[in-house]
N, CA, C and O atoms as a GROMACS GRO file, in nm:
protein
  632
    1UNK      N    1   7.520  11.422  19.169
    1UNK     CA    2   7.378  11.398  19.176
    1UNK      C    3   7.306  11.530  19.148
    1UNK      O    4   7.344  11.635  19.201
    2UNK      N    5   7.203  11.524  19.066
    2UNK     CA    6   7.128  11.644  19.030
    2UNK      C    7   7.037  11.687  19.144
    2UNK      O    8   6.986  11.602  19.217
    3UNK      N    9   7.016  11.817  19.160
    3UNK     CA   10   6.924  11.865  19.261
    3UNK      C   11   6.783  11.808  19.236
    3UNK      O   12   6.748  11.776  19.123
    4UNK      N   13   6.707  11.795  19.342
    4UNK     CA   14   6.571  11.741  19.330
    4UNK      C   15   6.492  11.820  19.227
    4UNK      O   16   6.492  11.943  19.227
    5UNK      N   17   6.424  11.747  19.140
    5UNK     CA   18   6.339  11.812  19.040
    5UNK      C   19   6.411  11.852  18.914
    5UNK      O   20   6.347  11.874  18.811
    6UNK      N   21   6.541  11.861  18.917
    6UNK     CA   22   6.616  11.908  18.800
    6UNK      C   23   6.604  11.811  18.684
    6UNK      O   24   6.589  11.853  18.569
    7UNK      N   25   6.611  11.680  18.711
    7UNK     CA   26   6.598  11.581  18.605
    7UNK      C   27   6.464  11.592  18.534
    7UNK      O   28   6.457  11.575  18.412
    8UNK      N   29   6.360  11.621  18.607
    8UNK     CA   30   6.228  11.638  18.550
    8UNK      C   31   6.224  11.756  18.454
    8UNK      O   32   6.166  11.748  18.346
    9UNK      N   33   6.288  11.866  18.493
    9UNK     CA   34   6.292  11.983  18.408
    9UNK      C   35   6.365  11.950  18.278
    9UNK      O   36   6.321  11.993  18.171
   10UNK      N   37   6.475  11.876  18.286
   10UNK     CA   38   6.550  11.839  18.168
   10UNK      C   39   6.467  11.752  18.075
   10UNK      O   40   6.465  11.774  17.954
   11UNK      N   41   6.399  11.652  18.131
   11UNK     CA   42   6.312  11.566  18.051
   11UNK      C   43   6.202  11.650  17.988
   11UNK      O   44   6.174  11.636  17.869
   12UNK      N   45   6.140  11.736  18.066
   12UNK     CA   46   6.034  11.821  18.015
   12UNK      C   47   6.084  11.911  17.903
   12UNK      O   48   6.017  11.927  17.801
   13UNK      N   49   6.201  11.968  17.922
   13UNK     CA   50   6.259  12.053  17.817
   13UNK      C   51   6.288  11.973  17.692
   13UNK      O   52   6.268  12.022  17.580
   14UNK      N   53   6.335  11.850  17.709
   14UNK     CA   54   6.363  11.765  17.594
   14UNK      C   55   6.235  11.732  17.520
   14UNK      O   56   6.232  11.732  17.397
   15UNK      N   57   6.129  11.703  17.594
   15UNK     CA   58   5.999  11.673  17.532
   15UNK      C   59   5.946  11.796  17.460
   15UNK      O   60   5.897  11.787  17.348
   16UNK      N   61   5.956  11.912  17.525
   16UNK     CA   62   5.911  12.037  17.462
   16UNK      C   63   5.986  12.062  17.332
   16UNK      O   64   5.925  12.099  17.231
   17UNK      N   65   6.114  12.041  17.333
   17UNK     CA   66   6.197  12.062  17.213
   17UNK      C   67   6.157  11.965  17.103
   17UNK      O   68   6.146  12.004  16.987
   18UNK      N   69   6.136  11.839  17.138
   18UNK     CA   70   6.098  11.739  17.038
   18UNK      C   71   5.961  11.771  16.978
   18UNK      O   72   5.944  11.762  16.856
   19UNK      N   73   5.866  11.809  17.061
   19UNK     CA   74   5.733  11.845  17.010
   19UNK      C   75   5.740  11.968  16.920
   19UNK      O   76   5.671  11.975  16.818
   20UNK      N   77   5.823  12.065  16.956
   20UNK     CA   78   5.839  12.184  16.872
   20UNK      C   79   5.895  12.144  16.735
   20UNK      O   80   5.850  12.194  16.633
   21UNK      N   81   5.993  12.055  16.734
   21UNK     CA   82   6.048  12.008  16.605
   21UNK      C   83   5.941  11.937  16.522
   21UNK      O   84   5.930  11.959  16.402
   22UNK      N   85   5.864  11.852  16.588
   22UNK     CA   86   5.758  11.779  16.518
   22UNK      C   87   5.653  11.875  16.464
   22UNK      O   88   5.602  11.854  16.354
   23UNK      N   89   5.621  11.979  16.538
   23UNK     CA   90   5.522  12.075  16.492
   23UNK      C   91   5.574  12.158  16.374
   23UNK      O   92   5.498  12.191  16.284
   24UNK      N   93   5.702  12.190  16.374
   24UNK     CA   94   5.762  12.260  16.259
   24UNK      C   95   5.756  12.171  16.135
   24UNK      O   96   5.724  12.219  16.026
   25UNK      N   97   5.786  12.042  16.151
   25UNK     CA   98   5.777  11.948  16.038
   25UNK      C   99   5.633  11.931  15.992
   25UNK      O  100   5.607  11.919  15.872
   26UNK      N  101   5.540  11.929  16.086
   26UNK     CA  102   5.398  11.920  16.050
   26UNK      C  103   5.358  12.036  15.961
   26UNK      O  104   5.288  12.017  15.862
   27UNK      N  105   5.401  12.157  15.996
   27UNK     CA  106   5.370  12.273  15.912
   27UNK      C  107   5.426  12.255  15.772
   27UNK      O  108   5.357  12.285  15.674
   28UNK      N  109   5.548  12.208  15.760
   28UNK     CA  110   5.608  12.189  15.628
   28UNK      C  111   5.532  12.084  15.547
   28UNK      O  112   5.511  12.103  15.427
   29UNK      N  113   5.490  11.975  15.610
   29UNK     CA  114   5.412  11.872  15.540
   29UNK      C  115   5.277  11.928  15.497
   29UNK      O  116   5.228  11.899  15.388
   30UNK      N  117   5.218  12.008  15.583
   30UNK     CA  118   5.088  12.070  15.555
   30UNK      C  119   5.098  12.164  15.434
   30UNK      O  120   5.018  12.156  15.341
   31UNK      N  121   5.196  12.252  15.436
   31UNK     CA  122   5.211  12.349  15.327
   31UNK      C  123   5.248  12.277  15.197
   31UNK      O  124   5.199  12.314  15.090
   32UNK      N  125   5.333  12.176  15.205
   32UNK     CA  126   5.370  12.098  15.087
   32UNK      C  127   5.248  12.030  15.026
   32UNK      O  128   5.230  12.034  14.904
   33UNK      N  129   5.164  11.968  15.107
   33UNK     CA  130   5.043  11.901  15.056
   33UNK      C  131   4.950  12.003  14.993
   33UNK      O  132   4.891  11.976  14.888
   34UNK      N  133   4.937  12.122  15.055
   34UNK     CA  134   4.852  12.227  14.996
   34UNK      C  135   4.908  12.273  14.862
   34UNK      O  136   4.834  12.286  14.765
   35UNK      N  137   5.038  12.296  14.856
   35UNK     CA  138   5.100  12.346  14.732
   35UNK      C  139   5.085  12.245  14.618
   35UNK      O  140   5.072  12.283  14.502
   36UNK      N  141   5.086  12.115  14.651
   36UNK     CA  142   5.070  12.010  14.551
   36UNK      C  143   4.922  11.981  14.524
   36UNK      O  144   4.889  11.900  14.437
   37UNK      N  145   4.834  12.048  14.598
   37UNK     CA  146   4.689  12.027  14.589
   37UNK      C  147   4.652  11.882  14.620
   37UNK      O  148   4.562  11.826  14.558
   38UNK      N  149   4.722  11.822  14.716
   38UNK     CA  150   4.695  11.686  14.762
   38UNK      C  151   4.604  11.695  14.884
   38UNK      O  152   4.650  11.691  14.998
   39UNK      N  153   4.473  11.707  14.857
   39UNK     CA  154   4.378  11.728  14.967
   39UNK      C  155   4.370  11.609  15.061
   39UNK      O  156   4.354  11.627  15.181
   40UNK      N  157   4.382  11.488  15.008
   40UNK     CA  158   4.376  11.370  15.096
   40UNK      C  159   4.491  11.374  15.196
   40UNK      O  160   4.469  11.353  15.315
   41UNK      N  161   4.613  11.399  15.150
   41UNK     CA  162   4.728  11.409  15.240
   41UNK      C  163   4.710  11.526  15.337
   41UNK      O  164   4.736  11.512  15.456
   42UNK      N  165   4.668  11.640  15.285
   42UNK     CA  166   4.650  11.758  15.368
   42UNK      C  167   4.556  11.730  15.485
   42UNK      O  168   4.585  11.765  15.599
   43UNK      N  169   4.444  11.667  15.456
   43UNK     CA  170   4.343  11.646  15.560
   43UNK      C  171   4.387  11.547  15.667
   43UNK      O  172   4.332  11.549  15.778
   44UNK      N  173   4.484  11.460  15.638
   44UNK     CA  174   4.534  11.369  15.742
   44UNK      C  175   4.608  11.445  15.851
   44UNK      O  176   4.631  11.390  15.959
   45UNK      N  177   4.644  11.569  15.825
   45UNK     CA  178   4.723  11.649  15.919
   45UNK      C  179   4.638  11.734  16.012
   45UNK      O  180   4.691  11.806  16.096
   46UNK      N  181   4.505  11.725  15.997
   46UNK     CA  182   4.411  11.804  16.077
   46UNK      C  183   4.323  11.715  16.163
   46UNK      O  184   4.291  11.603  16.124
   47UNK      N  185   4.284  11.764  16.280
   47UNK     CA  186   4.186  11.696  16.363
   47UNK      C  187   4.048  11.707  16.300
   47UNK      O  188   4.021  11.802  16.227
   48UNK      N  189   3.962  11.610  16.328
   48UNK     CA  190   3.828  11.608  16.268
   48UNK      C  191   3.748  11.734  16.297
   48UNK      O  192   3.675  11.782  16.210
   49UNK      N  193   3.761  11.788  16.417
   49UNK     CA  194   3.683  11.905  16.457
   49UNK      C  195   3.761  12.036  16.439
   49UNK      O  196   3.736  12.134  16.510
   50UNK      N  197   3.854  12.037  16.346
   50UNK     CA  198   3.939  12.154  16.324
   50UNK      C  199   3.859  12.277  16.284
   50UNK      O  200   3.746  12.267  16.236
   51UNK      N  201   3.920  12.393  16.306
   51UNK     CA  202   3.862  12.521  16.266
   51UNK      C  203   3.969  12.599  16.193
   51UNK      O  204   4.082  12.613  16.240
   52UNK      N  205   3.932  12.650  16.073
   52UNK     CA  206   4.022  12.729  15.990
   52UNK      C  207   3.960  12.867  15.970
   52UNK      O  208   3.840  12.880  15.943
   53UNK      N  209   4.043  12.970  15.984
   53UNK     CA  210   3.994  13.106  15.965
   53UNK      C  211   4.090  13.183  15.875
   53UNK      O  212   4.208  13.197  15.906
   54UNK      N  213   4.038  13.233  15.762
   54UNK     CA  214   4.111  13.329  15.680
   54UNK      C  215   4.093  13.463  15.750
   54UNK      O  216   3.982  13.516  15.755
   55UNK      N  217   4.200  13.518  15.804
   55UNK     CA  218   4.188  13.638  15.887
   55UNK      C  219   4.136  13.761  15.813
   55UNK      O  220   4.083  13.851  15.878
   56UNK      N  221   4.148  13.771  15.681
   56UNK     CA  222   4.077  13.883  15.618
   56UNK      C  223   3.925  13.869  15.631
   56UNK      O  224   3.851  13.965  15.612
   57UNK      N  225   3.878  13.746  15.665
   57UNK     CA  226   3.734  13.717  15.676
   57UNK      C  227   3.706  13.642  15.806
   57UNK      O  228   3.655  13.530  15.802
   58UNK      N  229   3.737  13.702  15.922
   58UNK     CA  230   3.729  13.628  16.048
   58UNK      C  231   3.588  13.586  16.089
   58UNK      O  232   3.572  13.499  16.174
   59UNK      N  233   3.487  13.646  16.030
   59UNK     CA  234   3.350  13.612  16.066
   59UNK      C  235   3.298  13.488  15.994
   59UNK      O  236   3.182  13.450  16.009
   60UNK      N  237   3.385  13.424  15.914
   60UNK     CA  238   3.344  13.306  15.836
   60UNK      C  239   3.438  13.188  15.861
   60UNK      O  240   3.507  13.144  15.769
   61UNK      N  241   3.442  13.137  15.984
   61UNK     CA  242   3.531  13.023  16.010
   61UNK      C  243   3.483  12.899  15.934
   61UNK      O  244   3.363  12.880  15.913
   62UNK      N  245   3.578  12.817  15.895
   62UNK     CA  246   3.550  12.689  15.830
   62UNK      C  247   3.566  12.582  15.938
   62UNK      O  248   3.672  12.569  15.998
   63UNK      N  249   3.459  12.507  15.962
   63UNK     CA  250   3.460  12.410  16.072
   63UNK      C  251   3.450  12.267  16.020
   63UNK      O  252   3.359  12.235  15.944
   64UNK      N  253   3.544  12.183  16.060
   64UNK     CA  254   3.542  12.042  16.024
   64UNK      C  255   3.616  12.014  15.895
   64UNK      O  256   3.631  12.101  15.809
   65UNK      N  257   3.661  11.889  15.884
   65UNK     CA  258   3.746  11.851  15.770
   65UNK      C  259   3.671  11.857  15.637
   65UNK      O  260   3.730  11.900  15.537
   66UNK      N  261   3.545  11.816  15.632
   66UNK     CA  262   3.474  11.817  15.505
   66UNK      C  263   3.456  11.959  15.454
   66UNK      O  264   3.478  11.985  15.335
   67UNK      N  265   3.417  12.050  15.540
   67UNK     CA  266   3.403  12.189  15.500
   67UNK      C  267   3.538  12.247  15.459
   67UNK      O  268   3.546  12.326  15.365
   68UNK      N  269   3.644  12.208  15.530
   68UNK     CA  270   3.778  12.255  15.497
   68UNK      C  271   3.821  12.202  15.362
   68UNK      O  272   3.883  12.275  15.284
   69UNK      N  273   3.790  12.075  15.332
   69UNK     CA  274   3.822  12.018  15.200
   69UNK      C  275   3.759  12.103  15.090
   69UNK      O  276   3.826  12.137  14.993
   70UNK      N  277   3.633  12.137  15.104
   70UNK     CA  278   3.564  12.217  15.002
   70UNK      C  279   3.624  12.357  14.993
   70UNK      O  280   3.638  12.411  14.883
   71UNK      N  281   3.659  12.414  15.106
   71UNK     CA  282   3.721  12.548  15.106
   71UNK      C  283   3.854  12.545  15.029
   71UNK      O  284   3.879  12.630  14.943
   72UNK      N  285   3.938  12.448  15.060
   72UNK     CA  286   4.070  12.439  14.996
   72UNK      C  287   4.053  12.406  14.847
   72UNK      O  288   4.123  12.462  14.763
   73UNK      N  289   3.960  12.316  14.814
   73UNK     CA  290   3.936  12.281  14.674
   73UNK      C  291   3.896  12.406  14.594
   73UNK      O  292   3.947  12.429  14.485
   74UNK      N  293   3.805  12.483  14.649
   74UNK     CA  294   3.760  12.606  14.582
   74UNK      C  295   3.875  12.706  14.570
   74UNK      O  296   3.893  12.767  14.464
   75UNK      N  297   3.951  12.723  14.676
   75UNK     CA  298   4.064  12.817  14.674
   75UNK      C  299   4.169  12.773  14.572
   75UNK      O  300   4.219  12.855  14.495
   76UNK      N  301   4.202  12.645  14.572
   76UNK     CA  302   4.308  12.594  14.485
   76UNK      C  303   4.269  12.599  14.338
   76UNK      O  304   4.356  12.604  14.251
   77UNK      N  305   4.139  12.599  14.309
   77UNK     CA  306   4.093  12.606  14.170
   77UNK      C  307   4.129  12.740  14.106
   77UNK      O  308   4.119  12.755  13.984
   78UNK      N  309   4.170  12.837  14.186
   78UNK     CA  310   4.208  12.969  14.134
   78UNK      C  311   4.349  12.971  14.076
   78UNK      O  312   4.391  13.073  14.022
   79UNK      N  313   4.422  12.860  14.087
   79UNK     CA  314   4.562  12.856  14.044
   79UNK      C  315   4.583  12.745  13.942
   79UNK      O  316   4.521  12.639  13.951
   80UNK      N  317   4.672  12.770  13.846
   80UNK     CA  318   4.710  12.667  13.750
   80UNK      C  319   4.778  12.555  13.828
   80UNK      O  320   4.873  12.580  13.903
   81UNK      N  321   4.730  12.430  13.812
   81UNK     CA  322   4.793  12.319  13.884
   81UNK      C  323   4.944  12.313  13.859
   81UNK      O  324   4.991  12.329  13.747
   82UNK      N  325   5.017  12.289  13.966
   82UNK     CA  326   5.162  12.275  13.957
   82UNK      C  327   5.240  12.406  13.962
   82UNK      O  328   5.363  12.404  13.956
   83UNK      N  329   5.171  12.519  13.972
   83UNK     CA  330   5.242  12.648  13.972
   83UNK      C  331   5.264  12.706  14.111
   83UNK      O  332   5.336  12.805  14.125
   84UNK      N  333   5.205  12.647  14.214
   84UNK     CA  334   5.219  12.702  14.349
   84UNK      C  335   5.358  12.667  14.404
   84UNK      O  336   5.394  12.550  14.414
   85UNK      N  337   5.433  12.771  14.438
   85UNK     CA  338   5.566  12.756  14.496
   85UNK      C  339   5.568  12.830  14.629
   85UNK      O  340   5.510  12.937  14.643
   86UNK      N  341   5.636  12.771  14.729
   86UNK     CA  342   5.639  12.829  14.862
   86UNK      C  343   5.782  12.844  14.909
   86UNK      O  344   5.863  12.752  14.896
   87UNK      N  345   5.814  12.960  14.965
   87UNK     CA  346   5.942  12.984  15.032
   87UNK      C  347   5.910  13.015  15.178
   87UNK      O  348   5.819  13.093  15.208
   88UNK      N  349   5.987  12.956  15.268
   88UNK     CA  350   5.969  12.982  15.411
   88UNK      C  351   6.059  13.096  15.454
   88UNK      O  352   6.180  13.091  15.434
   89UNK      N  353   5.999  13.200  15.512
   89UNK     CA  354   6.078  13.309  15.569
   89UNK      C  355   6.110  13.279  15.715
   89UNK      O  356   6.223  13.301  15.760
   90UNK      N  357   6.011  13.228  15.789
   90UNK     CA  358   6.029  13.196  15.930
   90UNK      C  359   5.935  13.084  15.971
   90UNK      O  360   5.822  13.075  15.923
   91UNK      N  361   5.984  12.999  16.058
   91UNK     CA  362   5.899  12.901  16.126
   91UNK      C  363   5.936  12.908  16.274
   91UNK      O  364   6.052  12.891  16.311
   92UNK      N  365   5.836  12.932  16.356
   92UNK     CA  366   5.856  12.938  16.500
   92UNK      C  367   5.761  12.836  16.561
   92UNK      O  368   5.639  12.846  16.544
   93UNK      N  369   5.816  12.739  16.633
   93UNK     CA  370   5.733  12.631  16.686
   93UNK      C  371   5.752  12.615  16.835
   93UNK      O  372   5.858  12.643  16.891
   94UNK      N  373   5.646  12.568  16.898
   94UNK     CA  374   5.650  12.529  17.039
   94UNK      C  375   5.588  12.390  17.050
   94UNK      O  376   5.558  12.327  16.949
   95UNK      N  377   5.569  12.344  17.170
   95UNK     CA  378   5.510  12.212  17.189
   95UNK      C  379   5.360  12.210  17.159
   95UNK      O  380   5.303  12.103  17.141
   96UNK      N  381   5.297  12.327  17.152
   96UNK     CA  382   5.153  12.333  17.131
   96UNK      C  383   5.111  12.407  17.006
   96UNK      O  384   4.992  12.416  16.977
   97UNK      N  385   5.206  12.460  16.931
   97UNK     CA  386   5.169  12.536  16.812
   97UNK      C  387   5.288  12.565  16.724
   97UNK      O  388   5.402  12.537  16.757
   98UNK      N  389   5.255  12.623  16.609
   98UNK     CA  390   5.359  12.659  16.513
   98UNK      C  391   5.310  12.779  16.432
   98UNK      O  392   5.192  12.789  16.399
   99UNK      N  393   5.403  12.869  16.402
   99UNK     CA  394   5.374  12.985  16.318
   99UNK      C  395   5.470  12.979  16.200
   99UNK      O  396   5.591  12.964  16.217
  100UNK      N  397   5.414  12.993  16.080
  100UNK     CA  398   5.497  12.994  15.961
  100UNK      C  399   5.471  13.121  15.880
  100UNK      O  400   5.357  13.158  15.854
  101UNK      N  401   5.580  13.187  15.842
  101UNK     CA  402   5.572  13.304  15.753
  101UNK      C  403   5.620  13.257  15.617
  101UNK      O  404   5.733  13.212  15.604
  102UNK      N  405   5.534  13.268  15.516
  102UNK     CA  406   5.559  13.211  15.385
  102UNK      C  407   5.544  13.314  15.275
  102UNK      O  408   5.464  13.406  15.286
  103UNK      N  409   5.622  13.298  15.171
  103UNK     CA  410   5.605  13.375  15.047
  103UNK      C  411   5.557  13.273  14.943
  103UNK      O  412   5.626  13.175  14.915
  104UNK      N  413   5.439  13.298  14.888
  104UNK     CA  414   5.379  13.207  14.792
  104UNK      C  415   5.373  13.274  14.656
  104UNK      O  416   5.340  13.392  14.646
  105UNK      N  417   5.404  13.198  14.551
  105UNK     CA  418   5.387  13.246  14.414
  105UNK      C  419   5.308  13.140  14.338
  105UNK      O  420   5.319  13.021  14.366
  106UNK      N  421   5.230  13.186  14.242
  106UNK     CA  422   5.149  13.094  14.160
  106UNK      C  423   5.096  13.170  14.039
  106UNK      O  424   5.107  13.292  14.031
  107UNK      N  425   5.040  13.096  13.946
  107UNK     CA  426   4.969  13.156  13.832
  107UNK      C  427   4.820  13.156  13.867
  107UNK      O  428   4.757  13.050  13.875
  108UNK      N  429   4.767  13.275  13.887
  108UNK     CA  430   4.627  13.295  13.928
  108UNK      C  431   4.538  13.298  13.805
  108UNK      O  432   4.563  13.373  13.710
  109UNK      N  433   4.432  13.215  13.806
  109UNK     CA  434   4.335  13.211  13.695
  109UNK      C  435   4.194  13.231  13.748
  109UNK      O  436   4.097  13.200  13.679
  110UNK      N  437   4.181  13.283  13.868
  110UNK     CA  438   4.051  13.305  13.930
  110UNK      C  439   3.984  13.430  13.879
  110UNK      O  440   4.019  13.484  13.774
  111UNK      N  441   3.885  13.474  13.955
  111UNK     CA  442   3.802  13.588  13.916
  111UNK      C  443   3.887  13.710  13.880
  111UNK      O  444   3.975  13.752  13.956
  112UNK      N  445   3.858  13.767  13.763
  112UNK     CA  446   3.926  13.888  13.719
  112UNK      C  447   4.058  13.867  13.650
  112UNK      O  448   4.115  13.962  13.596
  113UNK      N  449   4.110  13.744  13.651
  113UNK     CA  450   4.240  13.718  13.588
  113UNK      C  451   4.229  13.728  13.436
  113UNK      O  452   4.126  13.691  13.379
  114UNK      N  453   4.333  13.778  13.370
  114UNK     CA  454   4.332  13.784  13.224
  114UNK      C  455   4.345  13.642  13.165
  114UNK      O  456   4.379  13.547  13.236
  115UNK      N  457   4.317  13.629  13.036
  115UNK     CA  458   4.336  13.499  12.969
  115UNK      C  459   4.478  13.451  12.994
  115UNK      O  460   4.573  13.528  12.979
  116UNK      N  461   4.493  13.328  13.031
  116UNK     CA  462   4.625  13.273  13.061
  116UNK      C  463   4.668  13.295  13.204
  116UNK      O  464   4.768  13.238  13.248
  117UNK      N  465   4.594  13.376  13.279
  117UNK     CA  466   4.624  13.398  13.420
  117UNK      C  467   4.724  13.509  13.443
  117UNK      O  468   4.771  13.574  13.350
  118UNK      N  469   4.755  13.528  13.569
  118UNK     CA  470   4.850  13.632  13.612
  118UNK      C  471   4.942  13.573  13.716
  118UNK      O  472   4.898  13.501  13.807
  119UNK      N  473   5.071  13.603  13.704
  119UNK     CA  474   5.165  13.563  13.809
  119UNK      C  475   5.134  13.644  13.933
  119UNK      O  476   5.117  13.766  13.926
  120UNK      N  477   5.128  13.577  14.044
  120UNK     CA  478   5.097  13.646  14.169
  120UNK      C  479   5.191  13.598  14.277
  120UNK      O  480   5.234  13.482  14.278
  121UNK      N  481   5.223  13.688  14.368
  121UNK     CA  482   5.308  13.654  14.481
  121UNK      C  483   5.248  13.722  14.603
  121UNK      O  484   5.211  13.840  14.598
  122UNK      N  485   5.238  13.648  14.713
  122UNK     CA  486   5.182  13.706  14.834
  122UNK      C  487   5.243  13.641  14.957
  122UNK      O  488   5.294  13.529  14.954
  123UNK      N  489   5.235  13.718  15.065
  123UNK     CA  490   5.283  13.671  15.195
  123UNK      C  491   5.169  13.610  15.273
  123UNK      O  492   5.056  13.658  15.267
  124UNK      N  493   5.199  13.504  15.348
  124UNK     CA  494   5.102  13.437  15.434
  124UNK      C  495   5.168  13.411  15.568
  124UNK      O  496   5.284  13.373  15.574
  125UNK      N  497   5.094  13.432  15.674
  125UNK     CA  498   5.136  13.389  15.807
  125UNK      C  499   5.031  13.290  15.856
  125UNK      O  500   4.913  13.325  15.870
  126UNK      N  501   5.074  13.167  15.881
  126UNK     CA  502   4.986  13.063  15.934
  126UNK      C  503   5.014  13.048  16.082
  126UNK      O  504   5.129  13.035  16.123
  127UNK      N  505   4.910  13.048  16.162
  127UNK     CA  506   4.923  13.027  16.306
  127UNK      C  507   4.839  12.904  16.340
  127UNK      O  508   4.716  12.909  16.335
  128UNK      N  509   4.906  12.795  16.373
  128UNK     CA  510   4.841  12.668  16.400
  128UNK      C  511   4.852  12.629  16.546
  128UNK      O  512   4.958  12.641  16.607
  129UNK      N  513   4.740  12.582  16.601
  129UNK     CA  514   4.739  12.518  16.732
  129UNK      C  515   4.738  12.368  16.707
  129UNK      O  516   4.659  12.318  16.628
  130UNK      N  517   4.828  12.298  16.776
  130UNK     CA  518   4.843  12.155  16.753
  130UNK      C  519   4.791  12.078  16.874
  130UNK      O  520   4.827  12.108  16.988
  131UNK      N  521   4.705  11.979  16.849
  131UNK     CA  522   4.652  11.893  16.953
  131UNK      C  523   4.668  11.749  16.907
  131UNK      O  524   4.622  11.712  16.799
  132UNK      N  525   4.733  11.669  16.988
  132UNK     CA  526   4.756  11.526  16.955
  132UNK      C  527   4.825  11.509  16.820
  132UNK      O  528   4.792  11.417  16.745
  133UNK      N  529   4.919  11.596  16.790
  133UNK     CA  530   5.001  11.582  16.670
  133UNK      C  531   4.935  11.626  16.541
  133UNK      O  532   4.988  11.604  16.433
  134UNK      N  533   4.817  11.691  16.552
  134UNK     CA  534   4.748  11.739  16.432
  134UNK      C  535   4.701  11.882  16.453
  134UNK      O  536   4.690  11.930  16.566
  135UNK      N  537   4.674  11.951  16.341
  135UNK     CA  538   4.628  12.089  16.347
  135UNK      C  539   4.485  12.090  16.400
  135UNK      O  540   4.397  12.021  16.348
  136UNK      N  541   4.462  12.169  16.503
  136UNK     CA  542   4.329  12.183  16.562
  136UNK      C  543   4.265  12.314  16.517
  136UNK      O  544   4.148  12.316  16.479
  137UNK      N  545   4.341  12.423  16.522
  137UNK     CA  546   4.295  12.551  16.470
  137UNK      C  547   4.406  12.612  16.383
  137UNK      O  548   4.525  12.594  16.408
  138UNK      N  549   4.361  12.683  16.282
  138UNK     CA  550   4.456  12.752  16.194
  138UNK      C  551   4.399  12.888  16.158
  138UNK      O  552   4.284  12.900  16.115
  139UNK      N  553   4.482  12.989  16.177
  139UNK     CA  554   4.449  13.125  16.133
  139UNK      C  555   4.546  13.159  16.022
  139UNK      O  556   4.667  13.152  16.041
  140UNK      N  557   4.492  13.197  15.907
  140UNK     CA  558   4.576  13.232  15.792
  140UNK      C  559   4.564  13.382  15.768
  140UNK      O  560   4.457  13.433  15.733
  141UNK      N  561   4.674  13.453  15.788
  141UNK     CA  562   4.679  13.597  15.765
  141UNK      C  563   4.747  13.618  15.630
  141UNK      O  564   4.859  13.572  15.609
  142UNK      N  565   4.680  13.689  15.538
  142UNK     CA  566   4.741  13.716  15.409
  142UNK      C  567   4.687  13.847  15.354
  142UNK      O  568   4.585  13.899  15.399
  143UNK      N  569   4.758  13.899  15.255
  143UNK     CA  570   4.722  14.025  15.191
  143UNK      C  571   4.618  13.995  15.083
  143UNK      O  572   4.652  13.953  14.973
  144UNK      N  573   4.492  14.017  15.116
  144UNK     CA  574   4.385  13.989  15.019
  144UNK      C  575   4.392  14.082  14.899
  144UNK      O  576   4.335  14.051  14.794
  145UNK      N  577   4.459  14.194  14.910
  145UNK     CA  578   4.472  14.287  14.798
  145UNK      C  579   4.580  14.244  14.698
  145UNK      O  580   4.586  14.298  14.588
  146UNK      N  581   4.664  14.149  14.735
  146UNK     CA  582   4.770  14.104  14.644
  146UNK      C  583   4.712  14.052  14.513
  146UNK      O  584   4.772  14.073  14.408
  147UNK      N  585   4.598  13.986  14.519
  147UNK     CA  586   4.536  13.932  14.398
  147UNK      C  587   4.490  14.044  14.306
  147UNK      O  588   4.516  14.040  14.185
  148UNK      N  589   4.423  14.144  14.362
  148UNK     CA  590   4.377  14.257  14.282
  148UNK      C  591   4.494  14.333  14.221
  148UNK      O  592   4.488  14.375  14.105
  149UNK      N  593   4.601  14.350  14.298
  149UNK     CA  594   4.720  14.419  14.247
  149UNK      C  595   4.782  14.342  14.132
  149UNK      O  596   4.822  14.402  14.032
  150UNK      N  597   4.792  14.210  14.144
  150UNK     CA  598   4.853  14.129  14.038
  150UNK      C  599   4.771  14.136  13.910
  150UNK      O  600   4.826  14.145  13.801
  151UNK      N  601   4.639  14.131  13.924
  151UNK     CA  602   4.552  14.139  13.806
  151UNK      C  603   4.566  14.275  13.740
  151UNK      O  604   4.576  14.285  13.617
  152UNK      N  605   4.567  14.379  13.821
  152UNK     CA  606   4.581  14.516  13.768
  152UNK      C  607   4.712  14.530  13.692
  152UNK      O  608   4.715  14.585  13.582
  153UNK      N  609   4.821  14.482  13.750
  153UNK     CA  610   4.952  14.491  13.685
  153UNK      C  611   4.957  14.408  13.557
  153UNK      O  612   5.015  14.450  13.457
  154UNK      N  613   4.897  14.291  13.560
  154UNK     CA  614   4.896  14.205  13.443
  154UNK      C  615   4.816  14.269  13.329
  154UNK      O  616   4.859  14.266  13.214
  155UNK      N  617   4.702  14.326  13.363
  155UNK     CA  618   4.619  14.392  13.261
  155UNK      C  619   4.686  14.519  13.207
  155UNK      O  620   4.661  14.559  13.094
  156UNK      N  621   4.772  14.581  13.288
  156UNK     CA  622   4.844  14.701  13.244
  156UNK      C  623   4.972  14.665  13.168
  156UNK      O  624   5.042  14.753  13.119
  157UNK      N  625   5.002  14.534  13.160
  157UNK     CA  626   5.121  14.490  13.088
  157UNK      C  627   5.249  14.507  13.165
  157UNK      O  628   5.357  14.508  13.105
  158UNK      N  629   5.242  14.520  13.296
  158UNK     CA  630   5.361  14.536  13.379
  158UNK      C  631   5.422  14.403  13.416
  158UNK      O  632   5.524  14.398  13.485
   0.00000   0.00000   0.00000
């Protein structure tokens, strides 16, 4: 017979583990939808009152799904469709959140890009808070200078 309370701890640990797995899968579905530029699918993974913050610009949070749709649409327009590729370096999940470290590559055609675009690669760390199985807050940390460096190298013929 298990000591009093021990069964509860085991059930709780099992629930925590299951939620952590679900949150890790949620991150993968989220990143996959973004990489495919499937905004409809992407937005199903967020709560209506979600908040997104690009950490290089923390004073400009994006609030709500409609504003987030426009933000992602504008951001994704900087890349040739179908060129966004993602590699996962790390995913760390708990029952209430998930952190993903990603290496992203794409052909950048945004501001300053040469004709035909420039191959770009950058690191991203996403920190998501999960509420009721959906992303409630997301902080995206990335090297904003990676774009300028890629354009400079492309223009220099490197």
